[in-house]
Every structure is written in C-alpha cells, then in structure tokens.
HTML snippet that shows the backbone in 3Dmol.js (N, CA, C, O; Angstrom):
<script src="https://3Dmol.org/build/3Dmol-min.js"></script>
<div id="view" style="width:600px;height:400px;position:relative"></div>
<script>
const pdb = `
ATOM      1  N   MET A   1     128.436-129.019  13.783  1.00  0.00           N
ATOM      2  CA  MET A   1     129.680-129.311  13.066  1.00  0.00           C
ATOM      3  C   MET A   1     130.046-128.126  12.158  1.00  0.00           C
ATOM      4  O   MET A   1     131.205-127.716  12.091  1.00  0.00           O
ATOM      5  N   LYS A   2     129.042-127.589  11.467  1.00  0.00           N
ATOM      6  CA  LYS A   2     129.290-126.468  10.559  1.00  0.00           C
ATOM      7  C   LYS A   2     129.765-125.231  11.346  1.00  0.00           C
ATOM      8  O   LYS A   2     130.676-124.519  10.922  1.00  0.00           O
ATOM      9  N   LYS A   3     129.130-125.002  12.485  1.00  0.00           N
ATOM     10  CA  LYS A   3     129.483-123.836  13.305  1.00  0.00           C
ATOM     11  C   LYS A   3     130.925-123.941  13.817  1.00  0.00           C
ATOM     12  O   LYS A   3     131.674-122.964  13.801  1.00  0.00           O
ATOM     13  N   GLY A   4     131.299-125.146  14.271  1.00  0.00           N
ATOM     14  CA  GLY A   4     132.649-125.353  14.780  1.00  0.00           C
ATOM     15  C   GLY A   4     133.700-125.106  13.713  1.00  0.00           C
ATOM     16  O   GLY A   4     134.763-124.551  13.994  1.00  0.00           O
ATOM     17  N   LYS A   5     133.400-125.521  12.480  1.00  0.00           N
ATOM     18  CA  LYS A   5     134.344-125.342  11.377  1.00  0.00           C
ATOM     19  C   LYS A   5     134.555-123.848  11.089  1.00  0.00           C
ATOM     20  O   LYS A   5     135.677-123.403  10.850  1.00  0.00           O
ATOM     21  N   LYS A   6     133.461-123.090  11.117  1.00  0.00           N
ATOM     22  CA  LYS A   6     133.551-121.652  10.843  1.00  0.00           C
ATOM     23  C   LYS A   6     134.361-120.948  11.941  1.00  0.00           C
ATOM     24  O   LYS A   6     135.167-120.063  11.654  1.00  0.00           O
ATOM     25  N   GLN A   7     134.139-121.349  13.189  1.00  0.00           N
ATOM     26  CA  GLN A   7     134.850-120.733  14.307  1.00  0.00           C
ATOM     27  C   GLN A   7     136.358-120.973  14.178  1.00  0.00           C
ATOM     28  O   GLN A   7     137.159-120.075  14.438  1.00  0.00           O
ATOM     29  N   LYS A   8     136.733-122.184  13.776  1.00  0.00           N
ATOM     30  CA  LYS A   8     138.144-122.518  13.607  1.00  0.00           C
ATOM     31  C   LYS A   8     138.761-121.657  12.504  1.00  0.00           C
ATOM     32  O   LYS A   8     139.902-121.211  12.617  1.00  0.00           O
ATOM     33  N   LEU A   9     137.993-121.432  11.441  1.00  0.00           N
ATOM     34  CA  LEU A   9     138.463-120.625  10.318  1.00  0.00           C
ATOM     35  C   LEU A   9     138.707-119.182  10.765  1.00  0.00           C
ATOM     36  O   LEU A   9     139.712-118.573  10.398  1.00  0.00           O
ATOM     37  N   ASN A  10     137.774-118.637  11.565  1.00  0.00           N
ATOM     38  CA  ASN A  10     137.923-117.267  12.061  1.00  0.00           C
ATOM     39  C   ASN A  10     139.165-117.142  12.939  1.00  0.00           C
ATOM     40  O   ASN A  10     139.895-116.156  12.845  1.00  0.00           O
ATOM     41  N   THR A  11     139.405-118.135  13.792  1.00  0.00           N
ATOM     42  CA  THR A  11     140.575-118.113  14.667  1.00  0.00           C
ATOM     43  C   THR A  11     141.846-118.141  13.832  1.00  0.00           C
ATOM     44  O   THR A  11     142.812-117.442  14.135  1.00  0.00           O
ATOM     45  N   CYS A  12     141.841-118.950  12.780  1.00  0.00           N
ATOM     46  CA  CYS A  12     143.005-119.063  11.906  1.00  0.00           C
ATOM     47  C   CYS A  12     143.265-117.728  11.215  1.00  0.00           C
ATOM     48  O   CYS A  12     144.412-117.289  11.120  1.00  0.00           O
ATOM     49  N   GLY A  13     142.207-117.082  10.733  1.00  0.00           N
ATOM     50  CA  GLY A  13     142.348-115.796  10.063  1.00  0.00           C
ATOM     51  C   GLY A  13     142.882-114.736  11.014  1.00  0.00           C
ATOM     52  O   GLY A  13     143.713-113.914  10.627  1.00  0.00           O
ATOM     53  N   HIS A  14     142.408-114.752  12.260  1.00  0.00           N
ATOM     54  CA  HIS A  14     142.855-113.779  13.255  1.00  0.00           C
ATOM     55  C   HIS A  14     144.342-113.973  13.556  1.00  0.00           C
ATOM     56  O   HIS A  14     145.091-113.002  13.670  1.00  0.00           O
ATOM     57  N   ALA A  15     144.759-115.228  13.683  1.00  0.00           N
ATOM     58  CA  ALA A  15     146.167-115.529  13.964  1.00  0.00           C
ATOM     59  C   ALA A  15     147.045-115.071  12.805  1.00  0.00           C
ATOM     60  O   ALA A  15     148.132-114.534  13.019  1.00  0.00           O
ATOM     61  N   HIS A  16     146.574-115.282  11.580  1.00  0.00           N
ATOM     62  CA  HIS A  16     147.328-114.892  10.393  1.00  0.00           C
ATOM     63  C   HIS A  16     147.484-113.369  10.343  1.00  0.00           C
ATOM     64  O   HIS A  16     148.545-112.853   9.995  1.00  0.00           O
ATOM     65  N   ARG A  17     146.405-112.661  10.698  1.00  0.00           N
ATOM     66  CA  ARG A  17     146.441-111.197  10.682  1.00  0.00           C
ATOM     67  C   ARG A  17     147.435-110.680  11.724  1.00  0.00           C
ATOM     68  O   ARG A  17     148.204-109.757  11.454  1.00  0.00           O
ATOM     69  N   THR A  18     147.413-111.280  12.914  1.00  0.00           N
ATOM     70  CA  THR A  18     148.341-110.879  13.970  1.00  0.00           C
ATOM     71  C   THR A  18     149.772-111.122  13.532  1.00  0.00           C
ATOM     72  O   THR A  18     150.660-110.321  13.823  1.00  0.00           O
ATOM     73  N   PHE A  19     149.998-112.228  12.831  1.00  0.00           N
ATOM     74  CA  PHE A  19     151.337-112.574  12.334  1.00  0.00           C
ATOM     75  C   PHE A  19     151.833-111.510  11.360  1.00  0.00           C
ATOM     76  O   PHE A  19     152.988-111.091  11.429  1.00  0.00           O
ATOM     77  N   ILE A  20     150.959-111.072  10.451  1.00  0.00           N
ATOM     78  CA  ILE A  20     151.326-110.042   9.462  1.00  0.00           C
ATOM     79  C   ILE A  20     151.640-108.726  10.171  1.00  0.00           C
ATOM     80  O   ILE A  20     152.625-108.063   9.848  1.00  0.00           O
ATOM     81  N   VAL A  21     150.802-108.351  11.135  1.00  0.00           N
ATOM     82  CA  VAL A  21     151.009-107.099  11.869  1.00  0.00           C
ATOM     83  C   VAL A  21     152.338-107.126  12.607  1.00  0.00           C
ATOM     84  O   VAL A  21     153.065-106.132  12.614  1.00  0.00           O
ATOM     85  N   SER A  22     152.663-108.255  13.229  1.00  0.00           N
ATOM     86  CA  SER A  22     153.927-108.352  13.964  1.00  0.00           C
ATOM     87  C   SER A  22     155.119-108.226  13.023  1.00  0.00           C
ATOM     88  O   SER A  22     156.137-107.639  13.391  1.00  0.00           O
ATOM     89  N   ILE A  23     155.005-108.769  11.813  1.00  0.00           N
ATOM     90  CA  ILE A  23     156.095-108.661  10.828  1.00  0.00           C
ATOM     91  C   ILE A  23     156.237-107.202  10.386  1.00  0.00           C
ATOM     92  O   ILE A  23     157.353-106.697  10.268  1.00  0.00           O
ATOM     93  N   LEU A  24     155.112-106.524  10.141  1.00  0.00           N
ATOM     94  CA  LEU A  24     155.156-105.119   9.739  1.00  0.00           C
ATOM     95  C   LEU A  24     155.790-104.278  10.839  1.00  0.00           C
ATOM     96  O   LEU A  24     156.604-103.398  10.560  1.00  0.00           O
ATOM     97  N   LEU A  25     155.419-104.546  12.089  1.00  0.00           N
ATOM     98  CA  LEU A  25     156.003-103.820  13.219  1.00  0.00           C
ATOM     99  C   LEU A  25     157.500-104.077  13.288  1.00  0.00           C
ATOM    100  O   LEU A  25     158.274-103.143  13.495  1.00  0.00           O
ATOM    101  N   PHE A  26     157.917-105.308  13.122  1.00  0.00           N
ATOM    102  CA  PHE A  26     159.333-105.667  13.168  1.00  0.00           C
ATOM    103  C   PHE A  26     160.105-104.943  12.070  1.00  0.00           C
ATOM    104  O   PHE A  26     161.196-104.426  12.311  1.00  0.00           O
ATOM    105  N   ASN A  27     159.535-104.906  10.856  1.00  0.00           N
ATOM    106  CA  ASN A  27     160.181-104.206   9.733  1.00  0.00           C
ATOM    107  C   ASN A  27     160.301-102.710  10.015  1.00  0.00           C
ATOM    108  O   ASN A  27     161.324-102.095   9.714  1.00  0.00           O
ATOM    109  N   THR A  28     159.254-102.133  10.593  1.00  0.00           N
ATOM    110  CA  THR A  28     159.279-100.699  10.917  1.00  0.00           C
ATOM    111  C   THR A  28     160.365-100.404  11.931  1.00  0.00           C
ATOM    112  O   THR A  28     161.106 -99.433  11.776  1.00  0.00           O
ATOM    113  N   VAL A  29     160.474-101.222  12.964  1.00  0.00           N
ATOM    114  CA  VAL A  29     161.493-101.032  13.996  1.00  0.00           C
ATOM    115  C   VAL A  29     162.879-101.196  13.384  1.00  0.00           C
ATOM    116  O   VAL A  29     163.790-100.428  13.695  1.00  0.00           O
ATOM    117  N   ALA A  30     163.043-102.186  12.521  1.00  0.00           N
ATOM    118  CA  ALA A  30     164.341-102.430  11.875  1.00  0.00           C
ATOM    119  C   ALA A  30     164.747-101.227  11.028  1.00  0.00           C
ATOM    120  O   ALA A  30     165.910-100.826  11.040  1.00  0.00           O
ATOM    121  N   CYS A  31     163.792-100.646  10.287  1.00  0.00           N
ATOM    122  CA  CYS A  31     164.075 -99.472   9.453  1.00  0.00           C
ATOM    123  C   CYS A  31     164.449 -98.282  10.331  1.00  0.00           C
ATOM    124  O   CYS A  31     165.379 -97.540  10.015  1.00  0.00           O
ATOM    125  N   THR A  32     163.722 -98.102  11.435  1.00  0.00           N
ATOM    126  CA  THR A  32     163.990 -96.977  12.331  1.00  0.00           C
ATOM    127  C   THR A  32     165.375 -97.127  12.958  1.00  0.00           C
ATOM    128  O   THR A  32     166.093 -96.141  13.123  1.00  0.00           O
ATOM    129  N   ARG A  33     165.753 -98.356  13.306  1.00  0.00           N
ATOM    130  CA  ARG A  33     167.055 -98.596  13.937  1.00  0.00           C
ATOM    131  C   ARG A  33     168.199 -98.314  12.965  1.00  0.00           C
ATOM    132  O   ARG A  33     169.255 -97.831  13.375  1.00  0.00           O
ATOM    133  N   SER A  34     167.998 -98.609  11.685  1.00  0.00           N
ATOM    134  CA  SER A  34     169.078 -98.451  10.703  1.00  0.00           C
ATOM    135  C   SER A  34     169.365 -96.979  10.406  1.00  0.00           C
ATOM    136  O   SER A  34     170.451 -96.651   9.928  1.00  0.00           O
ATOM    137  N   PHE A  35     168.401 -96.082  10.682  1.00  0.00           N
ATOM    138  CA  PHE A  35     168.605 -94.659  10.371  1.00  0.00           C
ATOM    139  C   PHE A  35     169.436 -93.940  11.423  1.00  0.00           C
ATOM    140  O   PHE A  35     169.690 -92.742  11.297  1.00  0.00           O
TER     141      PHE A  35
END
`;
const viewer = $3Dmol.createViewer("view");
viewer.addModel(pdb, "pdb");
viewer.setStyle({}, {cartoon: {color: "spectrum"}});
viewer.zoomTo();
viewer.render();
</script>
C-alpha cells in the first residue's frame, strides 16, 4: 500500500513538471511569434 502511494505521487509530480515545461515552451513560442 505504501509503495503504491509513492508511485502515484511520482507520476503526479512528473505530470506537473511536463505541464510546466509545456507552458514555458508555449510562452517562448508566443514571444518569438510577436517579434
């Protein structure tokens, strides 16, 4: 039970990190397009 909980937490953290990276990429592209 403890192991399963930790694995779920790691997956959640990975998804959150990917979400942040995608937003940063989107912002970079938006800035490049505006120039």
